[in-house]
GUTI-61443 format. One record per residue (C-alpha): x, y, z; residue in one letter. Coordinates in Angstrom, 2 decimals. Example, Ala and Ser with C-alpha at 12.3 -4.5 7.8 and 13.67 -1.06 7.14 Angstrom:
<rs>
[[12.30,-4.50,7.80],"A"]
[[13.67,-1.06,7.14],"S"]
</rs>
This chain:
<rs>
[[112.74,96.23,124.31],"X"]
[[112.17,95.27,120.58],"X"]
[[110.14,97.74,118.29],"X"]
[[108.30,96.52,115.37],"X"]
[[109.39,98.32,112.32],"X"]
[[107.20,101.24,111.04],"X"]
[[108.69,101.03,107.76],"X"]
[[106.51,100.58,104.67],"X"]
[[106.63,96.96,103.68],"X"]
[[108.66,97.38,100.46],"X"]
[[111.43,98.75,102.79],"X"]
[[111.50,95.78,105.21],"X"]
[[111.63,92.26,104.04],"X"]
[[110.59,90.63,107.39],"X"]
[[107.49,93.06,107.49],"X"]
[[106.46,92.17,104.20],"X"]
[[106.73,88.34,105.03],"X"]
[[104.67,88.83,108.02],"X"]
[[102.02,90.57,106.14],"X"]
[[101.79,88.06,103.33],"X"]
[[101.94,85.11,105.85],"X"]
[[99.18,86.58,107.88],"X"]
[[96.76,87.48,104.54],"X"]
[[97.55,84.06,103.19],"X"]
[[96.40,82.31,106.38],"X"]
[[93.27,84.53,106.80],"X"]
[[92.27,83.97,103.09],"X"]
[[92.75,80.17,103.34],"X"]
[[90.70,80.09,106.32],"X"]
[[88.01,82.27,104.76],"X"]
[[88.03,80.69,101.19],"X"]
[[89.02,77.42,101.79],"X"]
[[88.05,75.30,98.55],"X"]
[[86.43,78.30,96.94],"X"]
[[83.96,81.40,97.28],"X"]
[[80.56,79.92,96.50],"X"]
[[78.86,82.96,96.44],"X"]
[[81.07,84.80,94.13],"X"]
[[80.44,82.37,91.62],"X"]
[[77.08,83.86,91.25],"X"]
[[78.45,86.90,89.53],"X"]
[[79.64,86.92,85.94],"X"]
[[83.35,86.02,85.63],"X"]
[[84.01,88.97,83.48],"X"]
[[81.92,91.53,85.67],"X"]
[[83.83,94.61,86.83],"X"]
[[83.02,96.89,89.91],"X"]
[[84.35,99.90,91.90],"X"]
[[84.17,100.10,95.59],"X"]
[[85.00,102.47,98.41],"X"]
[[85.60,101.89,102.01],"X"]
[[84.17,104.42,104.54],"X"]
[[84.85,104.85,108.03],"X"]
[[81.81,105.67,110.49],"X"]
[[83.72,106.73,113.55],"X"]
[[87.08,108.52,114.56],"X"]
[[89.82,106.39,114.13],"X"]
[[93.70,106.09,113.65],"X"]
[[94.04,104.16,110.44],"X"]
[[96.32,101.08,110.70],"X"]
[[96.55,98.20,108.30],"X"]
[[96.88,99.49,104.81],"X"]
[[99.54,96.98,103.92],"X"]
[[97.44,94.05,104.98],"X"]
[[94.05,95.36,103.16],"X"]
[[96.24,95.71,99.93],"X"]
[[97.79,92.32,100.39],"X"]
[[94.22,90.74,100.43],"X"]
[[93.27,91.91,97.39],"X"]
[[96.77,91.33,95.74],"X"]
[[96.86,87.66,96.79],"X"]
[[93.22,87.16,95.25],"X"]
[[93.84,89.17,92.22],"X"]
[[96.71,91.47,91.41],"X"]
[[95.03,93.25,88.64],"X"]
[[92.97,94.88,91.45],"X"]
[[93.66,98.52,92.23],"X"]
[[93.31,100.28,95.46],"X"]
[[93.82,103.97,95.62],"X"]
[[94.37,105.29,99.18],"X"]
[[92.71,108.75,100.34],"X"]
[[94.54,108.66,103.79],"X"]
[[97.86,107.47,104.91],"X"]
[[98.79,104.91,107.79],"X"]
[[98.62,106.66,111.13],"X"]
[[96.22,109.30,110.08],"X"]
[[93.33,110.38,112.37],"X"]
[[90.24,110.36,110.16],"X"]
[[86.63,111.44,110.73],"X"]
[[83.36,109.72,110.69],"X"]
[[81.89,109.21,107.04],"X"]
[[85.40,109.82,105.79],"X"]
[[86.18,107.72,102.48],"X"]
[[89.42,105.87,102.99],"X"]
[[89.94,104.24,99.70],"X"]
[[88.60,103.33,96.33],"X"]
[[89.02,99.92,94.65],"X"]
[[88.55,98.82,91.07],"X"]
[[88.87,95.19,89.71],"X"]
[[86.95,92.32,88.90],"X"]
[[83.53,91.95,90.95],"X"]
[[84.22,88.47,92.11],"X"]
[[87.81,89.48,93.17],"X"]
[[86.46,92.34,94.93],"X"]
[[83.79,90.54,96.94],"X"]
[[86.27,87.57,97.78],"X"]
[[88.86,89.90,99.48],"X"]
[[86.39,92.22,101.18],"X"]
[[85.80,90.30,104.21],"X"]
[[89.56,89.58,105.40],"X"]
[[90.75,93.10,104.01],"X"]
[[88.20,94.91,106.29],"X"]
[[88.84,92.48,109.15],"X"]
[[92.54,93.49,109.22],"X"]
[[91.72,97.27,108.69],"X"]
[[89.41,97.48,111.46],"X"]
[[91.25,95.38,114.05],"X"]
[[94.49,97.14,113.52],"X"]
[[92.96,100.37,113.32],"X"]
[[91.31,99.68,116.64],"X"]
[[94.63,98.89,118.12],"X"]
[[96.25,101.98,116.87],"X"]
[[93.24,104.04,118.15],"X"]
[[93.36,102.74,121.58],"X"]
[[97.06,103.05,121.88],"X"]
[[96.68,106.95,120.48],"X"]
[[93.96,107.81,123.68],"X"]
[[96.53,106.63,125.90],"X"]
[[99.42,108.12,124.45],"X"]
[[97.27,111.37,124.32],"X"]
[[96.13,111.04,127.77],"X"]
[[99.87,111.32,129.50],"X"]
[[100.98,113.92,126.88],"X"]
[[103.46,116.06,128.73],"X"]
[[104.61,113.37,130.98],"X"]
[[107.93,111.31,130.82],"X"]
[[106.03,108.16,130.91],"X"]
[[105.61,105.70,127.69],"X"]
[[102.84,103.79,126.85],"X"]
[[103.65,99.96,126.31],"X"]
[[101.84,97.00,125.20],"X"]
[[101.86,93.39,126.54],"X"]
[[101.68,89.85,125.32],"X"]
[[97.98,89.82,125.55],"X"]
[[97.12,89.85,122.00],"X"]
[[95.09,88.11,119.59],"X"]
[[96.42,84.88,118.60],"X"]
[[98.43,84.53,115.54],"X"]
[[98.27,88.44,115.12],"X"]
[[100.97,89.48,117.82],"X"]
[[103.35,91.28,115.27],"X"]
[[100.58,92.81,113.44],"X"]
[[99.12,94.34,116.64],"X"]
[[102.59,95.46,118.20],"X"]
[[102.96,97.32,114.92],"X"]
[[99.60,98.90,115.33],"X"]
[[100.53,99.87,118.62],"X"]
[[103.33,101.75,117.42],"X"]
[[101.40,103.52,114.57],"X"]
[[99.20,104.64,117.64],"X"]
[[102.30,106.24,119.32],"X"]
[[103.07,103.48,121.86],"X"]
[[106.09,101.31,122.59],"X"]
[[106.39,97.48,122.22],"X"]
[[107.47,95.15,125.06],"X"]
[[109.20,92.09,124.63],"X"]
[[107.50,90.31,121.63],"X"]
[[107.65,86.91,122.96],"X"]
[[108.87,84.31,125.40],"X"]
[[112.06,84.32,123.57],"X"]
[[112.59,87.99,123.37],"X"]
[[113.16,88.83,127.22],"X"]
[[113.06,87.56,130.84],"X"]
[[110.09,88.72,132.90],"X"]
[[109.97,87.19,136.27],"X"]
[[106.72,86.89,137.92],"X"]
[[105.21,85.72,141.17],"X"]
[[105.37,82.00,140.53],"X"]
[[108.95,82.22,139.18],"X"]
[[110.01,83.71,142.36],"X"]
[[108.13,81.17,144.46],"X"]
[[109.68,78.31,142.44],"X"]
[[113.57,79.74,142.95],"X"]
[[112.74,80.48,146.78],"X"]
[[113.32,84.23,146.86],"X"]
[[113.88,87.37,144.70],"X"]
[[117.65,86.99,145.36],"X"]
[[117.83,83.53,143.92],"X"]
[[115.91,84.23,140.82],"X"]
[[117.90,87.32,139.70],"X"]
[[121.14,85.30,140.48],"X"]
[[119.76,82.57,138.05],"X"]
[[118.64,85.35,135.65],"X"]
[[122.02,86.97,135.41],"X"]
[[123.68,83.71,135.38],"X"]
[[121.77,82.85,131.89],"X"]
[[123.86,85.30,130.37],"X"]
[[121.05,85.57,127.61],"X"]
[[121.83,89.06,126.35],"X"]
[[118.09,89.77,126.58],"X"]
[[116.30,92.29,128.90],"X"]
[[115.56,91.19,132.74],"X"]
[[112.37,92.22,134.39],"X"]
[[110.88,91.52,137.67],"X"]
[[107.60,91.93,139.04],"X"]
[[106.98,92.79,142.38],"X"]
[[103.63,93.35,144.61],"X"]
[[104.77,95.49,147.35],"X"]
[[107.59,97.94,148.54],"X"]
[[109.39,95.42,150.29],"X"]
[[109.98,93.03,147.23],"X"]
[[110.80,96.40,145.38],"X"]
[[113.78,96.87,147.84],"X"]
[[114.68,93.40,147.64],"X"]
[[114.76,93.47,143.75],"X"]
[[116.73,96.75,143.70],"X"]
[[119.23,95.15,146.37],"X"]
[[119.39,92.14,144.10],"X"]
[[120.68,94.55,140.91],"X"]
[[117.26,94.57,139.22],"X"]
[[117.44,97.41,136.60],"X"]
[[113.86,96.76,135.18],"X"]
[[110.72,96.41,137.65],"X"]
[[107.28,95.97,136.95],"X"]
[[105.16,97.10,139.69],"X"]
[[101.97,95.35,139.78],"X"]
[[98.79,97.00,140.84],"X"]
[[100.31,99.49,142.83],"X"]
[[98.12,102.50,143.52],"X"]
[[99.08,106.16,142.94],"X"]
[[100.30,106.40,146.54],"X"]
[[102.50,103.30,146.37],"X"]
[[103.74,104.46,143.03],"X"]
[[105.07,107.69,144.50],"X"]
[[106.51,105.60,147.21],"X"]
[[108.49,103.31,144.86],"X"]
[[109.61,106.34,142.87],"X"]
[[111.05,107.78,145.95],"X"]
[[112.85,104.56,146.87],"X"]
[[113.99,104.08,143.44],"X"]
[[115.44,107.53,143.05],"X"]
[[118.24,106.63,145.87],"X"]
[[118.93,103.20,144.37],"X"]
[[122.39,102.81,142.34],"X"]
[[121.86,102.10,139.68],"X"]
[[118.40,103.34,139.47],"X"]
[[115.58,100.78,137.90],"X"]
[[113.24,101.61,135.36],"X"]
[[109.88,101.45,136.86],"X"]
[[106.94,100.10,135.15],"X"]
[[103.57,100.40,136.44],"X"]
[[100.79,97.53,135.35],"X"]
[[97.25,96.36,136.12],"X"]
[[94.04,98.20,136.79],"X"]
[[95.08,100.96,134.19],"X"]
[[92.27,102.88,132.49],"X"]
[[92.04,105.86,130.48],"X"]
[[90.43,107.72,133.90],"X"]
[[93.71,107.13,135.71],"X"]
[[96.49,106.88,133.48],"X"]
[[97.45,110.50,133.67],"X"]
[[97.62,110.32,137.21],"X"]
[[99.59,107.05,137.03],"X"]
[[102.17,108.87,134.64],"X"]
[[102.43,111.82,137.16],"X"]
[[103.87,109.67,139.77],"X"]
[[107.21,109.36,137.90],"X"]
[[107.10,105.86,136.83],"X"]
[[109.08,105.35,133.33],"X"]
[[106.68,103.11,131.49],"X"]
[[102.98,102.01,131.84],"X"]
[[101.87,98.64,130.11],"X"]
[[98.44,98.06,129.11],"X"]
[[97.11,94.83,127.93],"X"]
[[93.64,96.44,127.01],"X"]
[[94.87,98.23,124.00],"X"]
[[95.52,94.82,122.41],"X"]
[[92.91,92.43,124.14],"X"]
[[90.13,94.53,124.84],"X"]
[[89.67,96.24,121.58],"X"]
[[86.50,96.68,119.42],"X"]
[[86.66,96.89,115.73],"X"]
[[86.55,100.19,114.08],"X"]
[[83.05,100.53,112.00],"X"]
[[84.08,100.42,108.36],"X"]
[[81.74,99.78,105.42],"X"]
[[82.55,98.83,101.82],"X"]
[[80.13,99.94,99.24],"X"]
[[80.11,98.41,95.97],"X"]
[[79.00,99.18,92.43],"X"]
[[78.86,97.21,89.70],"X"]
[[80.42,98.61,86.25],"X"]
[[79.68,97.86,82.57],"X"]
</rs>
């Protein structure tokens, strides 16, 4: 299980490069050959702005927000009044911005897009993490992410207190129903996975208790319990408790804020939730703008 770094961008070259690349792509998409509307503003006009949040949220994406303005105009200054990962209240001012009016207006949309999207993922993650507080389970993400924002969203999950699954297909082996069918059996597919000697994690998805036992007998040490109800999860945990070695059990499918605590209390080790990255609603932010002399 690979965890995206939570270091400040200046402390992580890979993180910085990721942010720079994603911002460049977003600005290229938005601006193209030029911001026609910004040309209506005198080139020397300066302005102040502030960003206000309209709802409770966990703030995430400060590095992306800053980078949007930096790539447009390095002379723009952004003064943050909150920190990454901070829980904020409705109508709270997040930051103030000063610079050329054209620069502020051109960078505004992309900067807010990153901030409200990543804050949404962090906020959703925090809700699930808080819901299972006091249990031994962890909240994990999946590969169900917004295209081209996977690493950013996985970072946001960690800001919300969650944990990362494999980053991509190259980062681990996850054996699902169709893989088992193609290989002929759970025993066969596990044997082939071990034979690869990839040095990566191997996890197998099972759909019932018989498959769970087959996976354990085949030497599986990480098992995904797909759409198991609470009763079946309890039985799965009991079966696993006598296995040698025991496997890490992960519940997935049909999990909501209403049932996640009950699932965590069955004794599973991990709970993976696609909704924290794919079923998000952007946090409501507003950038208020004032021209200066």
